[in-house]
C-alpha positions as CSV (number, residue, x, y, z in Angstrom):
1,M,0.0,-0.4,0.1
2,T,1.5,3.3,-1.0
3,T,1.7,6.4,1.0
4,R,-1.0,8.1,-0.8
5,E,-3.6,5.1,-0.1
6,K,-2.6,5.1,3.5
7,N,-3.1,8.3,3.7
8,L,-6.9,8.3,2.1
9,E,-7.6,5.4,4.5
10,T,-6.4,7.7,7.4
11,L,-8.9,9.9,6.0
12,F,-11.9,7.3,5.6
13,K,-11.4,6.8,9.3
14,Q,-11.4,10.1,10.5
15,H,-14.1,11.9,8.3
16,Y,-16.3,8.9,7.7
17,R,-18.9,9.7,10.5
18,Q,-18.8,13.5,9.3
19,M,-19.4,12.9,5.5
20,Y,-21.9,10.0,6.4
21,R,-24.0,12.2,8.5
22,L,-24.2,15.5,6.2
23,A,-24.9,12.7,3.5
24,T,-27.9,11.5,5.4
25,I,-29.4,14.6,7.1
26,L,-29.6,15.8,3.5
27,L,-31.2,12.9,1.6
28,H,-32.6,11.0,4.5
29,D,-31.5,7.8,2.9
30,D,-29.0,5.4,4.2
31,A,-27.9,3.8,1.6
32,E,-27.6,6.3,-0.6
33,S,-25.4,8.6,2.0
34,K,-23.1,5.6,2.3
35,D,-22.9,5.4,-1.8
36,I,-22.1,9.4,-1.8
37,V,-19.6,9.4,1.0
38,H,-18.0,5.8,-0.7
39,D,-18.0,7.8,-4.4
40,V,-16.3,10.7,-2.8
41,F,-13.1,9.0,-1.9
42,A,-13.3,6.2,-5.0
43,Q,-12.9,9.6,-6.7
44,L,-10.1,10.7,-4.6
45,L,-8.5,7.4,-5.2
46,A,-8.5,7.4,-8.9
47,S,-7.1,10.5,-9.0
48,P,-3.4,10.2,-9.0
49,T,-2.1,13.2,-9.0
50,F,-5.0,15.0,-6.2
51,E,-3.3,15.3,-2.9
52,L,-5.8,16.7,0.2
53,H,-3.9,18.8,2.7
54,D,-4.3,18.0,6.5
55,Q,-5.5,21.3,7.2
56,T,-8.4,21.6,4.4
57,A,-9.4,17.9,4.3
58,A,-12.1,18.2,6.9
59,A,-13.7,20.9,4.8
60,F,-13.3,19.7,1.1
61,L,-14.7,16.1,1.9
62,L,-17.6,18.2,3.4
63,I,-17.8,20.0,0.5
64,S,-17.4,17.2,-1.9
65,V,-20.2,15.5,0.3
66,R,-23.0,18.0,0.2
67,N,-22.7,18.6,-3.5
68,R,-22.6,15.7,-4.5
69,C,-26.0,15.0,-2.3
70,L,-27.7,18.5,-3.8
71,N,-27.3,16.7,-7.2
72,V,-29.1,13.5,-6.0
73,I,-31.6,15.8,-4.8
74,R,-31.6,18.0,-8.0
75,N,-32.4,14.7,-9.6
76,R,-34.8,13.6,-7.8
77,K,-36.9,16.5,-8.6
78,I,-36.4,16.6,-12.5
79,Q,-37.7,13.0,-12.3
80,E,-40.6,13.7,-10.2
81,R,-41.1,16.1,-12.8
82,V,-40.8,13.8,-15.7
83,Q,-43.1,11.5,-14.2
84,R,-45.9,14.1,-13.3
85,L,-45.7,15.0,-16.9
86,Y,-45.3,11.7,-18.3
87,L,-48.4,10.3,-16.0
88,L,-50.5,13.3,-17.2
89,D,-49.8,12.8,-20.7
90,Q,-50.2,9.1,-20.6
91,D,-54.1,9.3,-19.3
92,T,-56.2,10.7,-21.8
93,T,-59.2,8.5,-21.5
94,I,-62.4,10.1,-20.3
95,I,-64.8,7.3,-19.5
96,P,-68.4,8.8,-18.2
97,P,-70.3,7.4,-15.9
98,D,-73.3,6.0,-16.7
99,G,-76.3,8.5,-17.4
100,G,-73.2,11.2,-17.7
101,N,-75.0,13.2,-19.7
102,E,-75.9,16.2,-17.5
103,E,-71.7,16.0,-16.4
104,L,-70.8,15.8,-20.1
105,K,-73.2,18.9,-20.5
106,A,-71.6,21.1,-18.4
107,L,-68.4,20.1,-19.1
108,S,-68.9,21.2,-22.6
109,V,-70.4,24.4,-21.3
110,G,-67.2,25.0,-19.2
111,I,-64.4,24.4,-21.9
112,S,-66.8,26.5,-23.8
113,Q,-67.1,29.7,-21.9
114,L,-63.9,30.2,-19.2
115,M,-61.4,28.5,-21.1
116,P,-59.0,31.1,-23.1
117,P,-58.8,30.1,-27.0
118,I,-55.4,28.0,-26.6
119,C,-56.4,26.1,-23.8
120,R,-59.5,25.1,-25.5
121,E,-57.0,24.2,-28.3
122,I,-55.1,22.3,-26.5
123,I,-57.9,20.2,-24.2
124,E,-59.1,19.1,-27.9
125,L,-55.9,18.4,-29.2
126,H,-54.7,16.2,-26.5
127,F,-58.3,14.6,-24.8
128,R,-60.6,14.9,-28.6
129,D,-57.7,13.7,-30.9
130,G,-55.1,12.2,-28.6
131,L,-51.9,13.9,-29.1
132,T,-49.2,13.5,-26.9
133,F,-47.6,17.0,-25.5
134,R,-44.7,16.5,-27.6
135,E,-47.2,16.6,-30.7
136,I,-49.2,19.5,-29.3
137,A,-46.0,21.5,-28.3
138,H,-44.8,21.0,-32.0
139,R,-48.1,21.6,-33.4
140,L,-48.2,24.9,-31.5
141,G,-44.8,26.0,-31.7
142,V,-44.3,26.5,-27.8
143,S,-42.9,23.8,-25.4
144,E,-43.8,20.8,-23.4
145,T,-44.3,22.5,-20.5
146,T,-46.1,25.3,-22.1
147,I,-48.9,22.8,-23.1
148,Y,-48.7,21.3,-19.5
149,K,-48.9,24.4,-17.5
150,H,-52.2,25.6,-19.7
151,L,-53.4,21.8,-19.5
152,R,-53.4,21.6,-15.8
153,S,-54.9,25.1,-15.6
154,A,-57.5,24.1,-17.7
155,L,-58.5,20.9,-15.7
156,L,-58.5,23.2,-12.2
157,Q,-60.6,25.8,-13.9
158,L,-63.0,22.8,-15.1
159,R,-62.9,20.9,-11.6
160,E,-63.9,24.0,-10.3
161,H,-66.7,24.9,-12.5
162,L,-68.2,20.9,-12.0
163,K,-67.9,21.4,-8.4
164,R,-70.3,24.5,-8.5
165,N,-72.5,22.9,-10.9
């Protein structure tokens, strides 16, 4: 074992608890916290030219853990947003209950009276024509996020309209 590897082993033994505790506080996940701490040391071990000095080692290691945790949190949020968009995009079937003529009439009135033209068009393209967010966005020349926001706003307005009626 080289002196560099011995130094890293010593740093690991000295700072592992602090690093793990910080990761656990930020992520609330034991396994992921351990992975992050181990990744920091694996990256240090893989970098043959990088040296840590005793005065700055603790700060560097904690900052490395914090940054990796923030990346994980950011990626989680992105995955959650994509999942919500995907689920909303997939749920396009509207099956009225038996005798749902009154509900359909109220829904139709709500769409024609409450919605601005862009929302009305998005609702029709998505639910009537069965287009995905990507297809609607391409057709209208806007982003998928814009389609999602318009559709979400329109659905909230329709829910309120149906509750009142």
